[in-house]
C-alpha positions as CSV (number, residue, x, y, z in Angstrom):
1,M,34.8,-218.3,131.0
2,A,32.7,-220.8,129.4
3,A,34.9,-223.8,128.4
4,A,35.1,-224.4,124.9
5,Q,32.9,-227.0,123.1
6,P,35.0,-229.8,121.9
7,P,34.8,-230.3,117.8
8,S,32.2,-232.5,116.5
9,P,33.5,-235.8,115.2
10,W,34.1,-236.2,111.7
11,G,31.6,-239.1,111.2
12,D,28.7,-236.6,112.4
13,L,29.1,-234.5,109.3
14,P,25.9,-233.6,107.8
15,A,24.6,-235.3,104.4
16,D,24.4,-231.6,102.7
17,L,28.3,-231.1,103.6
18,L,28.8,-234.5,102.6
19,G,26.9,-233.7,99.2
20,L,29.2,-230.7,98.7
21,V,32.0,-232.8,98.7
22,L,30.7,-235.2,96.4
23,L,30.2,-232.6,93.6
24,R,33.7,-232.3,93.7
25,L,34.8,-235.6,93.3
26,P,34.2,-236.5,89.5
27,S,36.0,-239.8,89.7
28,L,33.7,-242.8,90.8
29,P,36.7,-244.5,93.0
30,D,37.0,-241.3,95.0
31,R,33.3,-241.3,95.8
32,V,33.5,-244.8,96.8
33,R,36.7,-244.3,99.1
34,L,34.6,-241.2,100.7
35,R,31.7,-243.5,101.3
36,A,33.9,-246.1,102.7
37,V,35.4,-243.9,105.5
38,C,32.5,-244.9,108.3
39,R,28.8,-246.0,108.1
40,S,27.3,-242.7,108.8
41,W,29.5,-241.5,105.7
42,R,28.1,-244.2,103.7
43,A,24.6,-243.5,104.6
44,G,24.9,-239.5,104.1
45,A,26.8,-240.0,101.0
46,A,24.2,-242.5,99.4
47,W,23.2,-241.7,96.0
48,G,19.4,-241.6,96.8
49,R,20.2,-238.8,99.2
50,H,21.9,-236.8,96.2
51,P,19.7,-237.4,93.1
52,R,21.3,-234.2,91.3
53,L,25.1,-235.4,91.7
54,P,26.9,-235.3,88.4
55,P,27.4,-238.7,86.8
56,P,31.2,-239.8,87.2
57,L,33.7,-239.4,84.5
58,P,33.7,-242.4,81.9
59,W,36.6,-244.8,82.3
60,L,38.4,-246.7,79.5
61,A,37.8,-250.5,78.9
62,L,40.9,-252.7,78.0
63,R,40.3,-255.8,75.4
64,D,41.6,-258.1,78.7
65,G,38.4,-257.1,80.4
66,G,40.5,-254.4,82.8
67,L,39.1,-250.9,83.5
68,V,41.5,-247.6,84.1
69,D,40.2,-244.2,84.7
70,L,40.9,-241.3,82.8
71,D,44.4,-240.8,84.7
72,G,45.6,-244.3,83.7
73,E,44.8,-245.8,87.2
74,P,43.7,-249.3,87.2
75,I,40.2,-249.8,88.6
76,R,39.7,-252.9,90.9
77,C,36.3,-254.7,89.6
78,P,34.9,-256.9,92.2
79,T,33.5,-259.3,89.5
80,P,36.0,-259.3,86.7
81,I,35.3,-260.7,83.2
82,P,35.4,-264.8,83.7
83,R,38.4,-266.4,81.7
84,H,36.7,-269.7,81.4
85,G,34.0,-270.2,78.3
86,V,33.9,-266.8,77.4
87,V,35.4,-265.7,74.1
88,G,34.6,-262.2,73.7
89,H,33.0,-259.2,75.0
90,L,31.8,-255.9,74.0
91,A,31.6,-252.8,76.4
92,V,27.9,-251.7,76.8
93,D,27.5,-248.3,79.2
94,N,28.1,-249.7,82.3
95,L,28.0,-253.2,81.4
96,A,30.2,-255.9,79.3
97,F,28.1,-258.0,76.7
98,L,30.0,-261.5,77.0
99,I,30.1,-264.0,74.1
100,H,30.3,-267.7,75.4
101,R,31.9,-270.4,73.9
102,D,28.8,-272.1,72.6
103,G,27.2,-268.7,71.0
104,G,25.3,-268.2,74.5
105,C,25.1,-264.3,75.8
106,S,25.2,-262.7,79.1
107,L,25.5,-259.1,80.6
108,L,27.8,-258.6,83.2
109,N,28.4,-255.5,86.1
110,P,32.1,-255.9,86.8
111,L,31.4,-253.4,89.5
112,S,28.8,-255.5,91.3
113,S,30.0,-255.8,94.7
114,S,27.1,-257.9,96.5
115,A,27.9,-260.8,98.7
116,S,27.1,-263.3,96.0
117,A,28.7,-260.9,93.1
118,A,29.7,-263.7,90.8
119,T,25.9,-264.5,90.4
120,A,24.3,-261.3,91.1
121,A,26.6,-259.4,88.5
122,I,25.8,-261.9,85.7
123,T,22.5,-261.4,83.7
124,P,21.9,-264.5,81.3
125,L,20.3,-263.8,78.0
126,P,18.7,-267.2,77.4
127,W,17.0,-266.2,74.1
128,L,19.9,-265.1,72.5
129,N,22.5,-267.4,70.8
130,L,24.7,-265.8,68.5
131,A,25.4,-269.2,67.1
132,A,21.6,-270.1,66.3
133,V,21.3,-266.5,64.8
134,D,24.2,-266.7,62.4
135,G,23.0,-270.3,61.3
136,A,19.6,-269.0,60.7
137,I,20.8,-266.0,58.6
138,G,23.2,-268.7,56.7
139,Q,26.7,-266.8,58.4
140,P,27.8,-269.6,60.6
141,G,31.0,-268.7,62.8
142,V,34.0,-270.7,63.0
143,F,34.4,-273.1,66.3
144,I,37.8,-272.9,67.6
145,G,38.9,-275.2,70.3
146,I,36.4,-277.7,71.7
147,G,33.1,-275.8,71.3
148,A,34.3,-272.4,71.2
149,Y,32.2,-270.1,68.7
150,V,33.7,-267.1,67.0
151,N,32.0,-264.6,64.6
152,V,32.4,-260.7,64.1
153,Y,30.4,-258.7,66.5
154,S,31.0,-255.2,66.4
155,K,28.9,-253.4,68.9
156,S,25.8,-254.2,71.3
157,V,23.3,-251.7,72.7
158,L,20.6,-251.9,75.7
159,S,17.2,-250.0,74.9
160,S,17.2,-248.8,78.8
161,P,19.1,-249.4,82.0
162,L,19.1,-253.1,82.8
163,D,18.6,-252.4,86.7
164,S,15.9,-250.1,86.5
165,S,13.6,-251.1,83.5
166,P,11.1,-254.1,83.8
167,D,12.1,-255.5,80.3
168,P,15.0,-254.0,78.2
169,L,16.2,-255.3,74.8
170,V,19.5,-256.0,73.6
171,A,20.8,-255.4,69.9
172,V,24.0,-256.9,68.5
173,V,25.7,-256.3,65.3
174,T,26.6,-259.7,63.7
175,S,28.2,-261.2,60.7
176,G,30.6,-258.1,60.2
177,G,27.8,-255.6,60.0
178,R,25.3,-257.4,57.7
179,H,22.7,-258.3,60.5
180,V,21.3,-256.9,63.6
181,A,19.8,-259.5,66.2
182,V,17.4,-258.3,68.9
183,A,16.2,-260.1,71.8
184,P,14.3,-259.2,75.4
185,C,16.7,-259.6,78.4
186,K,14.5,-260.6,80.8
187,R,11.2,-262.3,79.4
188,R,10.7,-265.1,77.1
189,G,10.4,-263.8,73.5
190,V,11.6,-264.3,70.0
191,V,15.1,-262.8,68.4
192,T,14.6,-260.3,65.7
193,I,17.0,-260.2,62.7
194,V,17.3,-256.9,60.8
195,S,19.5,-258.2,57.6
196,G,21.1,-255.4,55.4
197,L,21.0,-258.0,52.8
198,M,17.3,-257.4,52.6
199,A,17.6,-254.0,52.0
200,P,17.4,-252.5,48.6
201,Q,20.9,-252.5,47.3
202,I,22.4,-249.6,45.0
203,P,24.2,-250.8,41.8
204,G,27.8,-250.3,42.0
205,L,27.9,-250.2,45.8
206,N,29.1,-253.3,48.0
207,P,26.1,-254.9,49.8
208,T,24.8,-252.9,52.3
209,R,26.1,-253.1,55.6
210,F,25.3,-251.6,59.1
211,S,28.0,-249.2,60.4
212,D,25.9,-248.4,63.7
213,I,22.9,-249.0,65.9
214,A,21.4,-247.1,68.4
215,F,18.1,-247.4,70.6
216,L,15.9,-243.8,70.8
217,G,12.2,-243.6,71.5
218,G,11.2,-247.0,71.8
219,N,12.9,-247.9,68.5
220,L,15.9,-249.4,67.0
221,Y,17.8,-247.4,64.6
222,T,20.3,-248.9,62.3
223,L,22.8,-246.9,59.8
224,T,24.2,-248.1,56.6
225,N,27.6,-247.7,55.1
226,A,25.7,-245.3,52.7
227,E,24.0,-243.0,55.1
228,G,20.7,-244.8,54.8
229,L,18.6,-245.1,58.1
230,L,16.1,-248.0,58.8
231,V,14.0,-248.1,61.6
232,L,12.5,-251.3,63.5
233,D,9.4,-250.5,65.6
234,L,9.6,-252.8,68.7
235,G,6.1,-252.2,69.5
236,S,4.2,-252.4,72.8
237,N,5.5,-256.3,73.3
238,G,8.9,-255.1,73.2
239,V,10.0,-257.5,70.1
240,D,7.8,-257.9,66.7
241,D,6.8,-261.4,65.8
242,P,7.6,-263.2,63.7
243,P,11.3,-263.4,64.3
244,N,12.3,-261.8,60.9
245,A,10.1,-259.1,61.2
246,S,10.4,-256.3,58.3
247,H,12.2,-252.8,58.9
248,R,11.4,-249.6,57.0
249,R,13.6,-247.2,55.6
250,C,13.4,-243.7,56.8
251,I,16.2,-242.1,55.2
252,A,17.4,-243.7,51.6
253,D,21.3,-244.8,51.0
254,D,23.1,-242.1,49.3
255,P,25.2,-243.5,46.3
256,N,27.5,-240.8,46.7
257,Q,28.4,-241.8,50.1
258,H,31.9,-244.2,50.5
259,E,34.2,-245.1,52.8
260,Y,37.2,-244.2,51.0
261,Y,37.9,-241.4,48.9
262,I,41.4,-240.7,46.9
263,D,42.6,-237.4,46.1
264,G,43.2,-237.7,42.1
265,S,46.3,-235.6,42.4
266,T,48.2,-236.3,45.5
267,K,46.7,-240.1,45.9
268,N,46.1,-239.6,49.4
269,K,43.3,-241.4,50.7
270,S,40.5,-240.3,53.1
271,L,38.6,-242.7,55.2
272,V,35.1,-241.8,56.3
273,L,33.5,-243.4,59.9
274,R,30.2,-243.0,60.4
275,Y,28.5,-243.5,64.1
276,L,24.8,-243.0,65.3
277,V,24.1,-241.7,68.7
278,G,21.1,-240.3,70.7
279,S,21.4,-237.1,71.8
280,N,19.1,-235.1,73.8
281,G,16.0,-236.7,72.0
282,R,17.9,-236.2,68.5
283,L,19.2,-239.0,66.5
284,L,22.7,-237.6,65.4
285,M,24.9,-238.9,62.7
286,V,28.6,-238.3,63.2
287,R,30.8,-238.4,60.1
288,R,34.4,-238.9,60.9
289,W,37.0,-237.8,58.3
290,M,40.7,-239.2,58.6
291,N,43.8,-239.1,56.5
292,C,45.3,-242.2,55.9
293,R,48.1,-242.9,53.2
294,Q,47.0,-245.3,50.7
295,Q,50.4,-247.4,51.1
296,Y,50.2,-247.9,54.7
297,Y,48.0,-250.7,56.6
298,A,44.9,-249.2,58.1
299,G,45.5,-247.7,61.3
300,D,49.2,-247.3,61.1
301,M,49.1,-243.7,59.6
302,D,45.6,-242.6,60.2
303,K,44.8,-239.2,61.6
304,T,41.6,-237.7,62.4
305,R,41.1,-234.3,60.6
306,G,37.5,-233.2,61.4
307,F,34.0,-234.3,62.3
308,E,30.6,-233.5,60.5
309,V,27.3,-234.0,62.6
310,F,23.5,-234.6,61.3
311,A,20.5,-234.9,62.6
312,A,17.8,-237.2,61.4
313,V,14.5,-235.0,60.5
314,I,11.8,-237.6,59.8
315,S,8.2,-236.8,58.8
316,D,5.6,-239.5,57.7
317,G,8.1,-242.1,57.7
318,H,10.3,-240.3,55.4
319,G,13.4,-238.3,56.4
320,Q,16.6,-236.5,55.6
321,W,19.9,-235.7,57.2
322,V,20.3,-232.3,58.4
323,K,23.8,-230.6,59.3
324,V,24.1,-229.6,62.7
325,D,26.6,-227.0,63.6
326,S,26.4,-227.4,67.3
327,L,26.1,-229.8,70.2
328,G,24.6,-227.1,72.2
329,D,25.2,-228.1,76.0
330,Q,25.9,-231.7,75.0
331,A,29.3,-233.6,74.7
332,I,29.7,-236.6,72.8
333,F,32.1,-239.6,73.8
334,L,32.6,-241.5,70.7
335,S,34.2,-244.8,69.9
336,S,33.5,-248.0,67.5
337,E,32.5,-249.9,70.3
338,C,30.3,-247.6,72.9
339,S,29.2,-244.2,72.5
340,K,27.3,-241.9,74.5
341,S,25.9,-238.0,74.5
342,V,26.0,-236.6,78.0
343,T,25.1,-233.0,79.3
344,A,28.1,-231.2,80.0
345,S,26.8,-228.7,82.6
346,Q,26.0,-231.8,84.5
347,C,29.4,-233.5,84.6
348,A,32.4,-232.2,86.6
349,D,36.0,-232.0,86.0
350,G,35.9,-229.7,82.9
351,I,34.0,-231.8,80.5
352,Q,33.5,-229.4,77.5
353,Q,30.4,-228.6,75.9
354,D,29.9,-228.6,72.4
355,C,32.8,-231.3,71.8
356,I,33.4,-234.7,70.9
357,Y,35.7,-236.9,72.6
358,F,37.0,-239.6,70.2
359,M,39.1,-242.7,70.4
360,H,41.2,-244.4,68.1
361,R,39.5,-246.9,65.8
362,I,39.3,-250.1,67.9
363,Y,39.8,-252.7,65.2
364,D,43.2,-251.4,63.9
365,N,45.0,-251.9,67.4
366,P,45.4,-255.4,68.0
367,T,46.7,-256.2,71.2
368,K,50.1,-257.4,71.3
369,E,49.4,-260.6,73.1
370,C,47.6,-261.8,70.2
371,H,48.5,-260.2,67.2
372,G,52.3,-259.3,67.4
373,P,53.4,-255.3,68.0
374,C,50.4,-252.8,67.8
375,V,49.8,-249.5,66.9
376,D,49.4,-246.7,69.5
377,P,46.1,-247.0,71.1
378,L,45.7,-243.5,71.7
379,G,47.5,-242.3,68.6
380,D,44.4,-240.8,67.2
381,S,42.5,-240.1,70.4
382,G,41.5,-236.5,71.0
383,V,38.8,-233.8,71.6
384,Y,37.2,-232.1,68.8
385,N,35.6,-228.6,69.3
386,M,32.4,-228.0,67.1
387,R,33.0,-224.3,67.6
388,D,36.4,-223.9,66.0
389,G,37.2,-227.2,64.5
390,T,40.4,-227.8,66.7
391,I,41.4,-230.9,67.8
392,N,43.2,-231.3,71.1
393,L,44.6,-234.0,73.3
394,L,42.2,-236.4,74.9
395,R,44.3,-236.1,78.3
396,P,47.6,-234.0,79.4
397,R,50.6,-235.3,77.7
398,A,51.8,-236.9,80.8
399,V,48.4,-239.0,81.4
400,M,48.6,-239.7,77.6
401,S,52.0,-241.0,78.1
402,E,50.8,-243.3,80.8
403,L,47.8,-244.6,79.1
404,R,50.1,-245.7,76.2
405,W,51.7,-248.5,78.4
406,K,48.3,-250.0,78.3
407,R,48.9,-251.1,74.5
408,Q,45.5,-252.5,73.9
409,Y,42.2,-251.7,72.7
410,L,40.4,-248.8,74.6
411,T,36.8,-247.6,74.4
412,W,34.3,-245.9,76.7
413,F,32.9,-247.5,79.8
414,F,30.2,-245.5,81.9
415,P,30.2,-246.6,85.4
416,S,27.2,-245.6,87.4
417,D,27.1,-244.2,90.7
418,E,23.6,-245.6,91.8
């Protein structure tokens, strides 16, 4: 009888079989561990060999700069957010938008593992200085300590991925929602300032503020607190000149839209939060309805009871919001700081289509280290099903209990597997 052939070494596993294994690993850390087994596995499991690999599951970003996966396990970041000289940061897809003590800004990739990670992971934004922006619009921030600049910045977005675009733009909501500053990330350019105070005001309403911003189709859209929609056409050169370029209104403010509604009989208060999300080529406004008792501070007794989704239909520069009953194959991950729409069928680990994965309101959950005892960071997180209107737990109960030990702000972070 012929001698039995010895088994092939595990290192000789073909790339196509490695690809099948990767398809069953929705967590990026698991994919990284697989590639770390040996050199042949690293080469065979490289992202370029498997371009149809589903995107990894999102993570949760903590206010102290840490990251945890959806099971509550901490993520080791090769390039953590620096403590020295940074007074704040915002999550931007798979990056952190850093605000420095002097008002300067930069973008950080906390997962960069290059040999010179500390340098390669940081992209300075030399043309965007928030101290100069706020001074130009008459909304100066506060300097704390020695030269430390502080103001209210609620969100930052990129026009396209930083590492795959020749010249992406960055936009940041400043002055507590009153202004939006836009600047190029790489080339020399001016800063465009979009001001809610320049928009037409409705008698009886508070001055226009921006609830959210989003890039779509080469334009920057801003959503007002009265559900108006403004667009800044960025043009072929990226940012308009002069720096205080005008913007046009696509959808007028609705005087019947408010942030709070009070039931006359029960005196119970309803809160409405509004988000702007690009989804499969459409611009969506998500309206979130929350119950909150009038005698409690915001955040202590909040409870989300449902969502409404509307698509912007724009023709000849004018438009309207049209209600959407289904997201189709899309799933939306929603938070005050970082939101994203994904194709559920391309995701692993049971991401459900036609659902909204939402986080608790970030600004109602101060960290214990800074402001004393805080509310439950996951108290109002969940998954809303557009088809039947039900709300389920964001994660299994055991995982939710683990995440509650974090006791910090939580928002979405979307790691890249490239």
